[in-house]
Backbone as CSV, one residue per row, in Angstrom:
resi,resn,N_x,N_y,N_z,CA_x,CA_y,CA_z,C_x,C_y,C_z
1,MET,8.996,2.730,11.752,9.334,1.752,10.854,8.953,2.371,9.368
2,LEU,9.833,1.960,8.370,9.686,2.344,7.168,8.385,1.786,6.616
3,ARG,7.676,2.258,5.735,6.536,1.712,4.972,6.742,2.122,3.703
4,THR,6.329,1.116,2.693,6.301,1.485,1.284,4.961,2.067,0.942
5,ARG,5.173,3.186,0.245,4.134,4.012,-0.148,3.960,3.530,-1.827
6,VAL,2.876,2.881,-2.158,2.662,2.447,-3.418,1.928,3.515,-4.067
7,GLU,2.485,4.286,-5.046,1.921,5.160,-5.937,1.515,4.777,-7.358
8,HIS,0.382,5.022,-7.692,0.112,4.540,-9.249,-0.130,6.051,-9.849
9,TYR,0.547,6.211,-10.950,0.424,7.379,-11.673,-0.176,7.216,-13.133
10,SER,-0.749,8.116,-13.652,-1.210,8.167,-15.083,-0.779,9.519,-15.478
11,GLU,0.076,9.387,-16.593,0.336,10.886,-17.237,0.137,10.637,-18.632
12,PRO,-0.249,11.855,-19.310,-0.498,11.925,-20.853,0.850,11.440,-21.411
13,VAL,0.798,10.778,-22.566,2.034,10.295,-23.457,2.132,11.188,-24.669
14,PRO,3.279,11.875,-24.987,3.377,12.845,-26.025,2.849,11.920,-27.370
15,LYS,2.229,12.446,-28.120,2.031,11.867,-29.450,3.333,11.778,-30.241
16,GLY,3.499,10.390,-30.872,4.515,10.207,-31.461,4.724,8.731,-32.187
17,LYS,5.727,8.357,-32.713,5.796,7.169,-33.282,5.989,6.134,-32.374
18,TRP,6.424,6.268,-31.074,6.629,5.092,-30.071,5.102,4.699,-29.507
19,TYR,4.303,5.398,-29.232,3.025,5.068,-28.594,1.890,5.840,-29.197
20,PRO,1.661,5.555,-30.450,0.644,6.055,-31.324,-0.776,5.744,-30.747
21,GLN,-1.022,4.738,-30.179,-2.532,4.437,-29.689,-2.640,4.749,-28.234
22,CYS,-1.664,5.215,-27.482,-1.726,5.310,-26.027,-1.853,6.882,-25.877
23,SER,-2.814,7.162,-24.959,-3.081,8.457,-24.522,-2.508,8.805,-23.011
24,MET,-2.302,7.652,-22.411,-1.923,7.909,-20.989,-0.737,6.665,-20.864
25,ALA,0.105,6.976,-19.865,1.144,6.060,-19.351,0.933,5.794,-17.801
26,ARG,0.905,4.593,-17.611,0.563,4.180,-16.077,1.982,3.487,-15.590
27,TYR,2.330,3.898,-14.375,3.427,3.197,-13.756,3.302,3.566,-12.274
28,THR,4.003,2.546,-11.520,3.952,2.292,-10.118,5.266,2.746,-9.342
29,ARG,5.230,3.394,-8.410,6.546,3.771,-7.573,6.312,3.041,-6.337
30,LEU,7.413,2.415,-5.696,7.400,1.829,-4.356,8.605,2.607,-3.750
31,THR,8.167,3.379,-2.822,9.139,4.495,-2.433,10.171,3.784,-1.436
32,THR,9.997,2.528,-1.070,11.013,1.883,-0.279,12.191,1.441,-0.974
33,ILE,11.986,0.989,-2.181,12.940,0.387,-3.063,13.844,1.684,-3.477
34,GLU,13.193,2.762,-3.595,13.781,4.139,-4.010,14.849,4.285,-2.975
35,ASP,14.308,4.238,-1.785,15.162,4.466,-0.492,16.320,3.585,-0.432
36,ALA,16.165,2.442,-0.632,17.205,1.503,-0.849,18.295,2.163,-1.752
37,TYR,18.000,2.290,-3.004,18.797,2.600,-3.997,19.468,4.304,-3.696
38,PHE,18.857,5.074,-2.731,19.457,6.065,-2.305,20.572,5.854,-1.316
39,PHE,20.420,4.898,-0.433,21.334,4.460,0.568,22.552,3.723,-0.195
40,LEU,22.256,3.062,-1.396,23.451,2.484,-2.145,24.036,3.544,-2.829
41,HIS,23.511,4.470,-3.273,24.259,5.656,-4.087,25.059,6.365,-2.803
42,CYS,24.420,6.705,-1.695,25.349,7.114,-0.753,26.601,6.475,-0.232
43,GLY,26.470,5.138,-0.082,27.429,4.214,0.201,28.537,4.121,-0.739
44,MET,28.212,4.048,-2.004,29.095,4.075,-3.195,29.767,5.342,-3.309
45,SER,29.194,6.366,-2.963,29.634,7.824,-3.128,30.618,8.115,-1.990
46,THR,30.823,7.422,-0.794,31.597,7.797,0.188,32.874,7.337,-0.081
47,SER,33.953,8.113,0.118,35.484,7.716,-0.124,35.860,6.380,0.522
48,PHE,36.892,5.884,-0.006,37.327,4.722,0.223,38.493,5.016,1.279
49,LEU,38.399,5.786,2.343,39.286,6.133,3.152,38.828,5.255,4.535
50,PRO,39.902,4.973,5.288,39.524,4.194,6.696,38.650,4.853,7.492
51,SER,38.960,6.384,7.595,37.934,7.025,8.370,36.523,7.121,7.929
52,SER,36.322,6.869,6.534,34.906,6.773,6.073,34.318,5.303,6.012
53,GLU,34.949,4.559,6.288,34.518,3.012,6.099,33.408,2.696,7.001
54,VAL,33.262,3.137,8.181,32.128,2.936,8.988,30.973,3.479,8.514
55,ARG,30.835,4.655,7.770,29.725,5.535,7.338,29.415,4.780,5.923
56,ARG,30.456,4.301,5.168,30.060,3.610,3.791,29.400,2.227,4.167
57,GLN,29.967,1.465,5.147,29.338,0.217,5.664,27.865,0.493,6.227
58,ARG,27.716,1.589,6.773,26.209,1.880,7.189,25.298,2.071,6.242
59,PHE,25.685,2.762,5.328,24.887,2.974,4.056,24.675,1.722,3.170
60,LEU,25.744,0.931,3.090,25.514,-0.331,2.269,24.549,-1.359,2.991
61,ARG,24.870,-1.507,4.274,24.076,-2.463,5.084,22.643,-1.942,5.178
62,GLY,22.381,-0.568,5.084,21.213,-0.119,5.196,20.254,-0.366,3.941
63,ALA,21.081,-0.154,2.610,20.717,-0.440,1.415,20.034,-1.910,1.256
64,VAL,20.847,-2.828,1.808,20.247,-3.982,1.924,19.127,-4.488,2.607
65,LEU,19.148,-4.038,3.872,18.003,-4.041,4.729,16.730,-3.371,4.184
66,VAL,16.823,-2.228,3.740,15.613,-1.540,3.012,15.294,-2.095,1.806
67,ALA,15.953,-2.767,1.010,15.430,-3.502,-0.200,14.778,-4.646,0.294
68,TRP,15.080,-5.381,1.297,14.278,-6.699,1.580,12.969,-6.034,2.237
69,ILE,12.995,-4.985,2.930,11.679,-4.322,3.565,10.894,-4.119,2.257
70,ALA,11.388,-3.541,1.245,10.607,-3.134,0.045,9.785,-4.436,-0.545
71,VAL,10.673,-5.500,-0.611,10.238,-6.915,-0.942,9.156,-7.395,-0.222
72,GLU,9.212,-7.376,1.281,8.327,-8.056,1.958,7.084,-7.154,2.109
73,GLU,7.038,-5.687,1.926,5.894,-4.986,1.905,5.207,-5.152,0.606
74,GLY,6.215,-5.201,-0.657,5.547,-5.240,-1.933,4.741,-6.635,-1.985
75,VAL,5.416,-7.627,-1.383,4.560,-8.847,-1.661,3.433,-9.074,-0.748
76,SER,3.433,-8.346,0.479,2.188,-8.325,1.362,1.207,-7.438,0.522
77,ASN,1.588,-6.465,-0.144,0.504,-5.528,-0.756,-0.217,-6.258,-1.959
78,GLN,0.603,-7.008,-2.589,0.154,-8.040,-3.852,-0.800,-8.847,-3.138
79,TRP,-0.410,-9.415,-2.036,-1.142,-10.645,-1.552,-2.653,-10.125,-1.334
80,ARG,-2.709,-8.879,-0.664,-3.950,-8.353,-0.467,-4.753,-7.935,-1.772
81,GLU,-4.027,-7.161,-2.539,-4.675,-6.791,-3.834,-5.107,-7.956,-4.529
82,ASN,-4.548,-9.052,-4.707,-4.809,-10.159,-5.473,-5.711,-11.122,-4.643
83,SER,-6.032,-10.824,-3.522,-6.955,-11.566,-2.814,-6.490,-13.261,-2.732
84,VAL,-5.193,-13.492,-2.401,-4.649,-14.719,-2.223,-5.395,-15.367,-1.066
85,PRO,-6.064,-16.531,-1.216,-6.732,-17.345,-0.381,-5.872,-17.790,0.872
86,GLY,-6.210,-17.950,1.924,-5.480,-18.292,3.179,-4.566,-17.132,3.783
87,LYS,-4.138,-17.709,4.954,-3.453,-16.673,5.638,-2.110,-16.448,5.411
88,GLN,-1.457,-15.148,5.307,-0.052,-14.940,4.852,0.940,-15.740,5.891
89,SER,1.726,-16.335,5.374,2.769,-17.070,6.146,3.826,-15.940,6.683
90,ARG,4.314,-16.040,7.704,5.277,-15.143,8.278,6.721,-15.350,7.703
91,GLU,6.890,-16.334,7.005,8.251,-16.703,6.349,8.249,-16.304,5.064
92,LEU,9.121,-15.105,4.632,8.941,-14.285,3.286,9.103,-15.451,2.072
93,TYR,10.158,-16.541,2.269,10.143,-17.565,1.143,8.781,-17.988,0.960
94,ARG,8.180,-18.634,1.773,6.878,-19.167,1.690,5.759,-18.121,1.104
95,LYS,5.881,-17.174,1.683,4.787,-16.103,1.151,5.045,-15.849,-0.419
96,VAL,6.256,-15.687,-1.014,6.732,-15.308,-2.167,6.318,-16.496,-3.012
97,ASP,6.534,-17.718,-2.617,6.210,-18.984,-3.261,4.580,-18.922,-3.581
98,LEU,3.835,-18.780,-2.416,2.507,-18.854,-2.747,1.771,-17.858,-3.623
99,LEU,2.413,-16.752,-3.405,1.839,-15.466,-4.332,2.111,-15.728,-5.895
100,PHE,3.422,-16.279,-6.072,3.793,-16.298,-7.283,3.068,-17.362,-7.939
101,LYS,2.890,-18.532,-7.257,2.036,-19.573,-7.825,0.376,-19.294,-8.025
102,HIS,0.075,-18.358,-7.072,-1.476,-17.872,-7.189,-1.482,-16.986,-8.395
103,LEU,-0.533,-16.265,-8.759,-0.679,-15.417,-9.955,-0.150,-15.969,-11.230
104,GLY,0.398,-17.338,-11.082,0.731,-18.022,-12.209,2.112,-17.536,-12.790
105,LEU,2.828,-17.104,-12.074,4.381,-16.377,-12.295,5.422,-17.415,-12.108
106,GLN,6.500,-17.179,-12.975,7.524,-18.082,-12.745,8.169,-17.771,-11.388
107,ALA,8.648,-18.784,-10.706,9.239,-18.614,-9.469,10.702,-17.960,-9.371
108,PRO,11.056,-17.100,-8.550,12.299,-16.473,-8.589,13.457,-17.544,-8.549
109,ASN,14.646,-17.103,-8.949,15.816,-18.053,-8.526,15.910,-18.251,-7.088
110,TRP,15.546,-19.310,-6.573,15.507,-19.632,-5.129,16.936,-19.758,-4.686
111,ARG,17.993,-20.107,-5.459,19.372,-19.988,-4.890,19.855,-18.724,-4.623
112,ASP,19.602,-17.757,-5.639,19.817,-16.384,-5.404,19.059,-15.593,-4.084
113,PHE,17.796,-16.096,-4.066,16.982,-15.681,-3.094,17.331,-16.045,-1.816
114,ASP,17.939,-17.358,-1.507,18.474,-17.800,-0.341,19.857,-17.008,-0.079
115,GLU,20.630,-16.801,-1.086,21.973,-16.257,-0.829,21.884,-14.853,-0.485
116,HIS,21.162,-13.989,-0.961,20.821,-12.712,-0.849,20.090,-12.532,0.596
117,ARG,19.156,-13.262,0.829,18.450,-13.351,2.124,19.369,-13.611,3.165
118,ARG,20.339,-14.578,3.069,21.370,-14.719,4.133,22.153,-13.612,4.444
119,THR,22.483,-12.728,3.550,23.305,-11.597,3.843,22.483,-10.535,4.577
120,ARG,21.082,-10.648,4.290,20.305,-9.743,5.007,20.119,-10.350,6.476
121,ASN,20.037,-11.492,6.469,19.828,-12.237,7.967,21.161,-12.088,8.797
122,ARG,22.403,-12.009,8.173,23.552,-11.931,8.798,23.662,-10.323,9.376
123,ILE,23.162,-9.448,8.765,23.151,-8.009,9.144,22.133,-7.822,10.358
124,THR,20.900,-8.589,10.143,19.984,-8.245,11.017,20.139,-9.109,12.318
125,HIS,20.603,-10.110,12.082,20.625,-11.057,13.329,22.143,-11.734,13.511
126,PRO,23.170,-10.724,13.787,24.490,-11.396,13.958,24.846,-12.174,15.094
127,PRO,25.675,-13.235,15.112,25.903,-14.003,16.270,26.420,-13.044,17.208
128,ALA,26.318,-13.400,18.670,26.844,-12.716,19.584,28.290,-12.269,19.615
129,GLY,28.808,-11.270,19.746,30.015,-11.080,19.724,30.833,-10.971,18.376
130,ALA,30.057,-11.001,17.275,30.409,-11.047,16.021,30.888,-9.766,15.495
131,ALA,31.791,-9.343,14.720,32.094,-8.032,13.974,30.681,-7.888,13.090
132,ASP,30.762,-6.600,12.944,29.744,-6.032,11.851,30.003,-6.772,10.415
133,VAL,28.853,-7.085,9.681,29.031,-7.653,8.496,29.540,-6.681,7.476
134,VAL,30.396,-7.057,6.651,30.951,-6.022,5.643,30.376,-6.294,4.379
135,VAL,29.805,-5.429,3.729,29.064,-5.648,2.357,29.969,-4.899,1.489
136,THR,30.245,-5.348,0.205,30.884,-4.847,-0.703,30.007,-4.050,-1.725
137,ASP,30.455,-3.075,-2.414,29.440,-2.301,-3.437,28.910,-3.327,-4.399
138,ASP,29.553,-4.218,-4.733,29.038,-5.237,-5.704,28.031,-5.955,-5.031
139,GLN,28.173,-6.513,-3.925,27.209,-7.348,-3.183,26.005,-6.522,-2.993
140,ALA,26.061,-5.299,-2.473,24.907,-4.503,-2.321,24.139,-4.371,-3.603
141,THR,24.903,-3.949,-4.827,24.295,-3.668,-5.941,23.452,-4.822,-6.376
142,GLU,24.156,-6.127,-6.229,23.504,-7.236,-6.802,22.189,-7.832,-5.971
143,ILE,22.231,-7.462,-4.619,20.987,-7.736,-3.986,20.069,-6.848,-4.399
144,LEU,20.268,-5.472,-4.457,19.133,-4.508,-4.865,18.601,-4.972,-6.375
145,ARG,19.517,-5.294,-7.082,19.135,-5.750,-8.519,18.194,-6.953,-8.227
146,PHE,18.470,-7.959,-7.588,17.593,-8.866,-7.237,16.196,-8.485,-6.711
147,CYS,16.229,-7.605,-5.631,15.156,-7.317,-5.057,14.066,-6.478,-6.002
148,SER,14.574,-5.416,-6.698,14.081,-4.832,-7.817,13.493,-5.752,-8.843
149,ALA,14.158,-6.686,-9.417,13.632,-7.521,-10.343,12.462,-8.485,-9.909
150,LEU,12.777,-8.875,-8.651,11.387,-9.673,-7.921,10.113,-8.694,-7.823
151,LEU,10.506,-7.451,-7.600,9.380,-6.673,-7.419,8.727,-6.264,-8.621
152,SER,9.712,-6.212,-9.835,9.104,-5.816,-11.092,8.298,-7.084,-11.831
153,VAL,8.461,-8.205,-11.331,7.492,-9.191,-11.810,6.175,-8.922,-11.218
154,LEU,6.261,-8.564,-9.970,4.851,-8.189,-9.341,4.250,-7.009,-9.789
155,TYR,4.970,-5.984,-9.989,4.545,-4.543,-10.424,5.235,-4.518,-11.684
156,THR,4.548,-5.032,-12.844,5.128,-4.939,-14.305,5.404,-3.433,-14.777
157,ASP,4.703,-2.412,-14.083,4.783,-0.973,-14.585,5.617,-0.285,-13.474
158,LEU,6.507,-1.067,-12.713,7.439,-0.520,-11.628,8.489,0.543,-12.124
159,LEU,8.492,1.698,-11.740,9.478,2.637,-12.049,10.206,3.229,-10.749
160,VAL,11.582,2.859,-10.719,12.453,3.057,-9.446,12.851,4.568,-10.132
161,TRP,12.740,5.743,-9.374,12.887,6.924,-9.428,14.258,7.148,-8.592
162,LYS,15.301,7.405,-9.412,16.697,7.721,-8.794,17.057,9.110,-9.197
163,GLU,16.686,10.068,-8.372,16.815,11.608,-8.692,18.226,12.022,-8.983
164,TRP,19.221,11.282,-8.329,20.636,11.719,-8.311,21.130,11.321,-9.683
165,GLU,20.458,10.414,-10.508,21.028,10.270,-11.933,20.257,11.062,-12.891
166,MET,19.241,11.980,-12.521,18.624,12.763,-13.351,19.581,14.027,-13.611
167,GLY,19.545,14.521,-14.744,20.480,15.471,-15.192,19.669,16.919,-15.269
């Protein structure tokens, strides 16, 4: 099973006009959301050939699933770190709602949450005999952006490392 590794870093900040009073930068990396972006990159980089479509869809569906795993684990981690009273709900919607209320944060857009979560649920729990869910590049990108934004509210210093974008 995938596990999110929460990494906190502190690095010296070069002296300069942007951070004159800071000597260290602090950021958090959640490795599972990085994995989701890797799968998205692989899917979007795969040719639009009929022979490649199965592979493309595998990457895009994987990106969606791993992004939601990152949210689930990020929320659970913040629940523990912030000592939210009571037992964690098994339902992610309820868990997110209680955590955001406990931390005094503005709730996410629940309409988008439900729409993106339904896509994840159709992938994970397809009806018997149904064809595989087809996920578009735009749909997968939007879901990853939503999940990243939700995590960025909980981890204000979140950095998503995309090594394929590094030059």
